N, C-alpha and C positions, 0 to 999 in steps of 0.2 A: 503494499499499500504506499503510495507517494504521500509526502507531507502535506500536499493540498487536499488529498481525499481524506487524509485523517482529520484535518481541521473540519471538514464537513460533517464528520461522523462523531467527533468528540465533542460533545456539548458542553454542558457544565458538570459532567460526570455525575449526574443524578442517576440514582439506581432505578432499575426497572421496578423490582418489587412485585408483589403478588397483586397490589392494587393496579399497578401499571399494566401487567400482563392480562389480568382478568376484566378490566374496564369495560370492554365492548363485547364479552363472550356471548356467542350466540348470535351476534349482529353481523352486518356486511364487513365492518373493519375490525372483526375479531382478530386479536394479535397472537392467540394461542397456536393456530395452524402455522403461522410465521415461525414461532419459536421452536415448534417440534420439526418443521422442514429443514431449519438451520441445523438442528442436530442430525437429521438424517442425512443431509447433504455434505455434512462436514464443513459447513460454512462457519467462519470465526465469529465469536462473540467479543465484544469490547468489555473488559472488566477493570475494576478499580483495585490498585495494589497499593502498597505502603509507600511506593516511590512514584506513583502516577498512575497511568493506564497502560494496558497492553491487550493484544488480542490473543484469544485462546480457542482451540476447537474442542468441543465437547465429544468424548468418545461415543460414536453412534450406537455403541451397545448399551447405552444409557437411555436409549429412546423409550423402551417399555417402562423403565422406572419412572421417567418423567410423565409419561402418559398416565400411569397409575396414580402418580402424585397430584396430577392436575384434578383427577376426580375427588381427591380427598387431600387438600393441601395442608401441609404443616410448615411452621416458620423455619425449620432447620435443614432444608433440602441442601444437600452436597452432591456434587456431580464430579466424575473423574474425566479429566482432559486426556487428549490423546499423548501428551507427554508424561502421563502418570500422576499429575498433580491433582488434588482435591480442591475443587472450585465452590465456594459457598454461593448459593443463588443470589444472596444479598450483594454480591460484590458484582453482578452483570449490570452494565450501565444502560440507561434507557436511550438507546440511539434512535436516529431518525424513523427507522423502520417500525419502531415500537411507538411512534408519536412524540418522540423527543424533538427538542428545539435545536435546529442547526446553529452552531456558533455563528453569533453576529446577527441572527435572524430577527431578534427583538430589536435591535438597533435599526435594521433595515425597514422593519414594520414602523417604527417611531418616525423615521425620516420620511417615510411615505405619508404618514399622517401629518406631519409638519408641512410638507409641500402641498398637501390638498387643502389645508387650511389657508395657506398663503394664496393659492389660487383664488379660493372663495373670497378672501379678503380684498383682493386685487379688484375683483367684479364689483364688490360693494363700494369701493373707494371710488371707482370710475375716474380715475385720474387725479383725484384729490389727494392731499398729502396724508391724511387719516380719516377714520370713520370711528363712530362711537361703537364699542363692542362690550357686551356684558360677559364677564369671565367669572363664574361662580356667583358671589354675592355683591359684585361691584362692577361698575361700568368705567371703562378707560377709553382714552384715545389710543386706537391702535393703527400703526402704520405698517408694521410688518411683524412676523413671528420668526423664531429661529430655534435651532437646537440649543438647549441649555450649555453654556460655556463654563460655568463655575464648577468648582469641585469643593469637597469637604474632606479634609485631611488626605488628599490625593484620591479620594473615591468619588463616584457620581453621586450627585444630591439627589433629593426627592424629586426636585423638579426636572422634567424633561424637555419642556417648551417655554420659551420666554416670549412674552408679548412686549413690544417696544412701541414707543409713541413717536411723534413726528421729529422729536429732538434725539431720537436713537437712545432713549433712556428705558431702562426695563420698568414696566408698570404693572405686570402680572405674571404669575408663574403657574404652570399646569403640569400635572403628573398624567402620564399617558398609559393605559392599561389595553391590552389585547382582549379579545372576547374570552380567552382563557389565561387566566393569570393567578398570581399570589401576591398578597400584600407584603410589604417590605419586611426586613428582618427586625429583631427586638432585642438582640443581644446588648446592643449599647444602652438599653433601658433596665438591664438586669438588676440594678441597685435599687429600683423603685420598691417601696415595700412590699406590694402585693405580688410582685414577681419574685423577689428575694425569699419571701416566706413560702412560696409555691416550690422553689427549687430546694429549699430545706426540707420541705415535706417529702419531695422525691428521694433526696438522699437518706432520709429515714426508712423509706421503702427498700431501696436497692443499693444503699452505700455508694451511690454515684457511679455504679457499673451496670450498664443495660444488658438486657438479655434478650434473644429473639423474641419478638412478639410484644415487647413492652412499649407502650406509648401512653404517655400521661398528658392530660389537657388541663387548661385553665381558662375559665371564663374571666373576661377582663373588664375593668370599668371603662366607660366612655372616654375619660381622659387618656388612659393608656392606648385605647383603640384609636383615638384621633392622632396621638403622637406617631403611631405606626402608619396611619393612613395619609396623614398630611405632612409629617416630618417632625423630626425631634425638637424643633423649635416652636411646636405648636403653643399658641397661647401668647406668643410675642409678635413681632413685627412679620409681615408677610415677606417671603423671599424664597431662596432656593431649598431651604429646609423648613418651610411652613407655606405650601403651595395654596393657592386661592381656590383651585378646583382639581378634582380628579375625574378623568374621562375614560369611560370603559367601553371599548368598541371603536368603531370608526369615527374619528372627530370630523366635524363639520361646523358650518355657521348657517343658522337659520334665523331670519328675522333680527339680524345683528346680535344674535345670542351665540356664543360658543357652546357647541353641544356634542352629544354622542348617544350611544345606545342607553347607557345609564350615567348620569352625572351626580357628583357629590360636591357640594360647596363647602368651603372651610368651616369647620365646626359641626357638620351633619354626619353624625356617626352612621356608618353602613348598617343596614338591618337586612333581614331576610337572608336570601342565599349569599350576599356579600359579607355578612357580619363576621369579624375576625375573632379568633380564639387562639391561644398559644398552645404548642405541642412540643414535646420533648420525646422523640422516637428512637427506636433501636436503628442503628446504622453501623455496620461492621467497620472498625478502623477509622472512624470519624469521632473527633473528642472535642465537642462544643462546651464552652463554659467550664472546663475543668473535669467534666464528666466523660466516661469512657464509652465508646461505641454508641454515640448518640448525635442525632441532627436536631438542632433548635429551628423550627419554622413556625410561620403564622398561617394557619388553615382558615377556611371558610366552611360554613354549613354545606355548600354546594359540593365539596369534595367528599363528604360522607366518610371520613376516616373514623375508625372505631378507637377510643381511647378510654382509659381509666381516669375520671375526673378527679383531681386533687385540689378542690377549691378551698377546703377547710381542714383543720386538724382531725376533725371527726372522719374524714375519709382515709386516713393513714392506715388504720388497723385492718379495714376491709381490704385494702390494696395489698398490705403485707400477707394477709391470709390467703388471698387470691393467688399472689405469685409463689408463696411458699408451697401451697397445694401443688401448683404446677410443676415446680421443681422437684418435689418429692414423686410426683407422678411419672415424670419423664425418667428419673433415677430408676424407679421401680420397672418401667417399661423397657428400659435399655437392655436388661438382663432376661428379657422375655423372648419366646420365639417370635419370628417375624410376623406370623399370621395375627398373634396376639397383640404385637406392637401396633399394627395396622388398626384393629378393632379399638385399640386403646387410644390411638391418637384421634379417631373419629370422635370418641366419647369426650376426649379432652377438649376438642375443638368445640363441640356442642355446648359443653359447660362454659367454656371461655366466651362464647357468643352470648350467653345469658348473662355472664358477669360484666362484660364490657358494654358500656352505653353507647349506642350509635348516635351520631349527631342528627337531631331532628328539629327542623325550624318550627314545628308545632308545638314543641315543649320548652320549659324553661332551661333545658341543658343546651338550649339554643339549638397555572395552574404555575423552577427556576428562581431560586432565592435571590432577592435583591441585595445589594450591599448594606451592611448593618447600620451604616451612618444615615441611610435615607429616611 
């Protein structure tokens, strides 16, 4: 594989995971047949390693094993490669063929959105130096728009697009999201009391070391949500770290209003499918915030990830019990005949499904991680 081809498939090293593999199962864009065909044909998979990424070929003799696993998935699948190594399923990267985002694709989409807004803006100006444009909750003199030029500690800021007036001065800041997205990272907010307490509760459950299948969630206050959605400077002056609006979907101008499929104005906390919550979930060889084998991310109700909520100290004991039971059960099953292990794993998964609360917008329990400074 040439380097240029590698760049096209090496995304942000996000794992495929069972969520990614089974997302469209039984539908036209089902990814399972692709996964099985790659094994059958000896087509390489991209995997994450301690030193980066590399391609491996899964031994075709593993096909039947994987086919059986698909019918009754467990979180600890390991596959033999053609060079004799054991490859954890969790290390397989979500490449383009599995719906991953090609490196640089987000930037190209954003640039296309910005160029589209500029075309509409020029039509409305009709040769005049500027026009009135409503951006979020305020109206500004808009002469042109451009990709955000500023940075925060060397990283991209929350703002993706700047609106400039007739004097070439920035007057509004906008965060652009595709139709499939995730809210920005939250690690820079980890010292806020509600997050810090949550992290301490997690440590009481697993001593800071995540095991396969572990995922803990936190329902957050509106203030924390707004800091994630609009930028870490939310509550202060508007700017690259406190944007005026978030546009989800294709950006456009209608009736002198900057709009999109869904628009959130500064201070409007996203609800429904866009409501954010925090997650710490198992990911092999990733170590966020001093924890081992974990990825810190912001999820939304639309993602439907199953988590164990640790909103209060009262949730700690039930979490301890749930995962200690799971560990004991796995230890017991590891010494059992293969057939009994299969039946035991099915029983375990059924019990875990009952224990872990699925995200549901109809209850009080309420797609590429962005830079943590955003």
